[in-house]
C-alpha positions as CSV (number, residue, x, y, z in Angstrom):
1,X,-28.5,-19.3,2.7
2,X,-27.6,-15.7,2.8
3,X,-29.4,-13.0,0.9
4,X,-27.9,-11.1,-1.9
5,X,-28.5,-7.3,-1.9
6,X,-27.9,-5.2,-5.0
7,X,-27.4,-1.5,-5.1
8,X,-28.0,1.0,-8.0
9,X,-28.5,-1.5,-10.8
10,X,-29.1,-0.5,-14.4
11,X,-28.8,-2.1,-17.8
12,X,-26.2,-4.9,-17.5
13,X,-24.5,-4.0,-14.2
14,X,-24.8,-2.9,-10.6
15,X,-22.8,-0.4,-8.6
16,X,-22.6,-2.9,-5.6
17,X,-23.6,-6.3,-4.6
18,X,-23.4,-7.6,-1.0
19,X,-23.3,-11.2,0.2
20,X,-22.1,-12.7,3.5
21,X,-20.9,-9.3,4.7
22,X,-18.8,-8.6,1.7
23,X,-19.5,-5.8,-0.7
24,X,-18.3,-6.2,-4.3
25,X,-18.2,-3.0,-6.3
26,X,-18.3,-2.3,-10.0
27,X,-15.6,-0.1,-11.5
28,X,-15.3,3.6,-10.5
29,X,-14.1,6.1,-13.1
30,X,-13.9,9.9,-13.3
31,X,-16.9,11.9,-14.5
32,X,-14.7,14.7,-15.9
33,X,-12.3,12.9,-18.2
34,X,-10.7,16.1,-19.4
35,X,-8.6,15.8,-16.1
36,X,-5.0,14.3,-16.0
37,X,-4.3,11.1,-14.1
38,X,-4.2,12.9,-10.7
39,X,-7.6,14.5,-11.3
40,X,-9.2,11.3,-12.6
41,X,-8.0,9.1,-9.7
42,X,-9.1,11.7,-7.2
43,X,-12.6,11.8,-8.8
44,X,-12.8,8.0,-9.0
45,X,-11.9,7.7,-5.3
46,X,-14.4,10.4,-4.3
47,X,-17.1,8.3,-6.1
48,X,-15.9,5.2,-4.4
49,X,-16.2,6.9,-1.0
50,X,-19.8,7.6,-1.8
51,X,-20.5,4.0,-3.0
52,X,-18.9,2.6,0.2
53,X,-21.2,4.9,2.3
54,X,-24.2,3.8,0.3
55,X,-23.7,0.2,1.5
56,X,-22.7,1.1,5.0
57,X,-19.0,0.8,5.0
58,X,-15.8,2.9,4.3
59,X,-12.3,2.8,2.9
60,X,-10.9,1.5,6.2
61,X,-12.7,-1.8,5.5
62,X,-11.4,-2.5,2.0
63,X,-10.3,-6.0,1.4
64,X,-8.9,-5.9,-2.2
65,X,-8.5,-3.5,-5.0
66,X,-7.9,-3.7,-8.7
67,X,-6.7,-0.5,-10.4
68,X,-6.7,-0.5,-14.2
69,X,-4.6,2.2,-15.9
70,X,-4.6,3.3,-19.5
71,X,-0.8,4.0,-19.4
72,X,0.9,2.3,-16.5
73,X,4.3,3.5,-17.4
74,X,3.4,7.2,-17.3
75,X,0.7,7.1,-14.7
76,X,1.6,4.4,-12.0
77,X,3.6,6.8,-9.7
78,X,1.0,9.5,-9.7
79,X,-1.8,7.0,-9.1
80,X,0.2,5.6,-6.2
81,X,0.7,9.1,-4.7
82,X,-3.1,9.8,-4.8
83,X,-4.0,6.3,-3.6
84,X,-1.6,6.5,-0.7
85,X,-2.9,9.9,0.4
86,X,-6.4,8.6,0.3
87,X,-5.8,5.6,2.6
88,X,-4.1,5.5,5.9
89,X,-1.1,3.1,6.1
90,X,-3.1,0.7,8.4
91,X,-5.9,0.3,5.9
92,X,-4.2,-0.8,2.7
93,X,-6.0,-3.6,1.0
94,X,-4.5,-6.4,-1.2
95,X,-4.1,-4.7,-4.5
96,X,-3.2,-5.3,-8.1
97,X,-2.6,-2.7,-10.8
98,X,-2.4,-3.3,-14.5
99,X,-2.6,-1.6,-17.8
100,X,-5.6,-2.2,-20.0
101,X,-7.4,-1.0,-23.0
102,X,-10.1,1.2,-21.5
103,X,-13.8,1.2,-22.5
104,X,-13.7,4.9,-23.3
105,X,-10.5,6.5,-24.9
106,X,-10.5,9.4,-22.4
107,X,-10.7,7.2,-19.3
108,X,-7.2,7.0,-17.7
109,X,-8.2,4.8,-14.7
110,X,-10.8,2.5,-13.3
111,X,-10.9,1.3,-9.7
112,X,-12.7,-1.9,-8.5
113,X,-12.8,-2.9,-4.8
114,X,-14.3,-5.4,-2.4
115,X,-15.0,-4.3,1.2
116,X,-16.2,-5.8,4.4
117,X,-19.6,-4.4,5.5
């Protein structure tokens, strides 16, 4: 049986959990939510870079991504521009994007990924 390794846990959630060489990450959102969608996606991806490094991997090893947008009609194209600039074309993971009611009204995007370690 493989061990489960948990990173940065707090009340009710963890930042990342690794099992069998796969890292499962919690959602990443912007800290400065006064920013527009471009700024919030950029911040969330920077936090994701740090979380990936914490567990010993990086964005080239992403397997899947879920991107939740507060307003997919207005923000999808801009989010895609930032996402595409962050990844190289050889490293795009399987991805789904959807609109959802966010946990905080000023949160415009949340990004959840899994990655190989």
